[in-house]
Residue, then its C-alpha position, 0 to 999 in steps of 0.5 A: m082643064q080647058n084652054g082658052f079661058i081667063k079669070r078676072a075679078g071672079a068674072l068670066v070674060f073673053a080675052a086674048t090670053a089662055a088660062v083657067v077661069g071662074c064667073a061674075s060681072d065686071d063693067d069696065g070699058g075699053d076695047g075688047p081683045g081682038a076688038a077695036g070697039a063696037g063697030g070698029g076694028d078691021g070692019a069685019a062682019g059676020a058670014g057674008g061680009g059687009a059693014a060691021v054691025s054694032a053690038s049695042g042697041c038691040t034687045t032679045t025681041a028686037g035684033g038680039t038672040a035667045v041667048t043675049s040682047l047684043c045685036a045678032g049681026a055683030a061680029l064677035n071680034t068687034l065687041t068691046a070688053a064690056e060687051s064681051m063680058k055681057l055676052c059671057d054673063d048672058t051665056t051663063a044665065y041662058v045655060e043655067g036657065s035652060i037646064n032642068r034643075a033636077t038634072g043639073c043638080k045631079y050633074v054638080a053632085i056627081v062632079g062634087a063627089a068626084s072631087n071628094s076622094s071618098p075612100t069607099e063607094a058607099q061614102l061616094q054615093a052618100s056624098c053625092s046624094s047629100a049634095e044633090g038633095t041640098c041643090n034641089q032643096d036650095a034654089s040659091t045653090d049653083g046648078a049646072g051652068a052657073k060656072t060656065l067658062c067663056g072662050t077667048i075671041p081671036a082678033t080674026c074671028t068674024a063669026t057673028v053673035e047669032q052664030y055664037s048664040t046658035c052654038v050655045v043653044g045647041e050645046a046646052a041642049l046636048f049637055e042636058q041630054g048627057a047629064s040626064a043620062l048619067t047614073s044616079c047617085s045611088m048607083l055611082t061607082f068608082g068605075n063610072l064616076s069619070t063619065v061625068y066629065d064626058v058630058p061637057m066635052a060632048a056638048s061642046e062638039s054639037p053641030s052648031c058649035m062645030a060650025l062656029k069653030m069652022a068659022c073661027p078655028n082658034f075660038t074655044v066655045p063655052y065650057i059648061n060647068 
């Protein structure tokens, strides 16, 4: 599993400790890990320095980004706990919405088949096909991205919400490309099953995410699942 993630009340949140997580929403206030409230903390700003920018008060059409309505210029380490949770929820919504439904359903079906311990390849393929069909026919079934895991924000991370969002956009695009290239359920074998796990790992190494990790070496970028 990935390090640098934490679960609280079923929600994906940013925090200062490392664990494994799930997803939802929580709106308790207080200062986020490594943060001192919006605009507070050590006065950190995004790349280029200057005064910290508040993360509140923006929209996706006025100061926000394609991923979130939080202000693009806000430094990640100034986000409050509630803002960090919003950023994570917005990330999940963006990723899930940006991935083609059919492609996402194939991905989650293969992941599900991999965890079923089917004794034969015929049963493996049948399990995958059944899950894929259900996902495509039922819009309420989670597709790829619905369980995206959010990374922790180090107290020293002065990268901006905009830099983070650019990473998420690039990561989601690479994830979809990788998931689309996976074999079909009907061609699934024990030998090619593990390739499904390469998709999110490769996506997390998109050029824009590498740039974010250079700005914040200890930051774990979102893990699409």
